[in-house]
C-alpha positions in Angstrom: -17.5 -32.2 5.2 -14.7 -34.2 3.8 -11.1 -33.0 3.8 -11.1 -32.8 0.0 -14.2 -30.6 0.1 -12.8 -28.5 2.9 -9.5 -28.1 0.9 -11.5 -27.0 -2.2 -13.4 -24.4 -0.2 -10.2 -23.1 1.3 -8.6 -22.8 -2.2 -11.7 -21.0 -3.5 -11.5 -18.5 -0.6 -7.8 -18.0 -1.2 -8.3 -17.4 -5.0 -11.2 -15.1 -4.4 -9.2 -13.0 -2.0 -6.3 -12.8 -4.6 -8.7 -11.9 -7.4 -10.4 -9.2 -5.3 -7.1 -7.7 -4.3 -5.9 -7.7 -7.9 -9.1 -6.1 -9.1 -8.9 -3.3 -6.5 -5.3 -2.7 -7.3 -6.0 -2.5 -11.1 -8.9 -0.1 -10.6 -6.9 2.2 -8.2 -4.0 2.2 -10.6 -6.2 3.0 -13.6 -7.7 5.9 -11.6 -4.3 7.3 -10.6 -2.9 6.9 -14.1 -5.8 8.5 -15.7 -6.0 11.5 -13.4 -2.4 12.0 -12.3 -0.1 9.9 -14.6 1.0 8.1 -11.4 1.0 4.3 -11.0 -0.1 2.6 -7.8 3.4 1.6 -6.7 5.0 5.0 -6.8 1.8 6.5 -5.2 2.2 4.0 -2.3 5.9 5.0 -1.8 4.9 8.7 -1.7 2.0 7.9 0.7 4.2 6.1 3.1 6.8 8.8 3.0 4.1 11.4 3.5 2.9 9.7 6.6 6.3 9.3 8.1 7.8 11.8 10.5 9.8 14.3 8.5 8.7 12.7 5.3 11.5 10.2 5.4 12.0 6.5 6.0 14.9 4.1 5.9 15.0 2.3 2.6 14.6 -1.1 4.4 11.5 0.1 6.3 10.0 1.6 3.2 10.5 -1.7 1.3 8.7 -3.6 4.1 5.8 -1.1 4.0 5.3 -1.2 0.2 5.8 -5.0 0.0 8.7 -4.8 -2.4 12.1 -6.4 -2.4 15.0 -4.2 -1.5 16.2 -4.2 -5.2 12.6 -3.5 -6.4 12.3 -0.5 -4.1 15.7 0.7 -5.2 14.7 0.8 -8.8 11.4 2.5 -8.0 13.1 5.1 -5.8 15.6 5.7 -8.6 12.7 6.6 -11.0 11.1 8.8 -8.3 14.4 10.5 -7.7 14.8 11.2 -11.4 11.3 12.7 -11.4 12.2 14.9 -8.5 9.6 13.4 -6.1 12.0 11.6 -3.7 15.6 12.2 -2.6 18.1 10.0 -0.8 19.9 10.9 2.3 22.6 9.1 4.2 22.0 8.1 7.7 24.2 10.0 10.1 24.4 7.2 12.6 25.0 4.4 10.0 27.0 5.2 6.9 25.5 2.2 5.1 22.0 3.2 5.8 19.9 5.3 3.4 16.8 7.3 3.8 14.2 8.0 1.1 12.9 11.5 1.7 9.8 13.1 0.2 10.7 16.3 -1.7 8.5 19.3 -2.1 7.5 18.1 -5.5 6.7 14.7 -4.2 4.5 16.2 -1.5 2.6 18.2 -4.1 2.1 15.2 -6.3 0.9 13.2 -3.3 -1.5 15.9 -2.2 -2.9 16.0 -5.7 -3.3 12.2 -6.1 -4.5 11.4 -2.5 -8.2 12.4 -3.0 -8.3 10.2 -6.2 -6.8 7.3 -4.2 -9.2 7.7 -1.3 -12.2 8.0 -3.6 -11.1 4.9 -5.4 -10.9 2.9 -2.2 -14.4 4.1 -1.3 -15.8 3.5 -4.8 -14.2 0.1 -5.5 -14.4 -1.5 -2.0 -15.8 0.4 1.0 -19.1 1.4 -0.7 -19.8 -2.3 -1.2 -19.7 -3.0 2.6 -22.1 -2.0 5.3 -21.0 -1.2 8.9 -21.4 -4.8 10.0 -19.4 -6.1 6.9 -16.7 -3.6 7.7 -16.4 -4.7 11.3 -16.3 -8.3 10.3 -13.8 -7.6 7.5 -11.5 -5.7 9.8 -11.7 -8.5 12.4 -10.7 -11.1 9.7 -7.9 -8.9 8.4 -6.5 -8.3 11.9 -6.6 -12.1 12.5 -4.8 -12.8 9.2 -2.2 -10.1 9.8 -1.6 -11.6 13.3 -2.7 -8.4 15.0 -4.2 -8.4 18.4 -7.9 -8.9 17.8 -10.1 -7.2 20.4 -12.8 -9.4 22.0 -16.2 -8.6 20.6 -18.9 -7.6 23.1 
């Protein structure tokens, strides 16, 4: 295989991954909007807060988890705060630090939307993969995410 062929194959793999991710995101967003009037970005913020101890995360940590810039997260949390789904709290040990905190309304909204999200993940992705595919896919994702990959027996 020549290097130009190899480069073309690499580019095809990269573009296919991007296309698949975009399709999954669009489908999940459509499901969430249709059933709960909740876009994927706000759902992910609520989900990460719902999984965090005490339903709260520092804004910087939350931005890292939802893959948004700090300013992008600030704007999103502003909207969620106006909707009563998230509140901000100052950090007692660092006056400059802020927490995003899931409100009771945010917890209710998350609990209502979570089954739709989980079903969407199953329908749009997981149902297309058998057990062997899932193990291989997880292995590849761990490798790409620079996680410690267990040795296969």
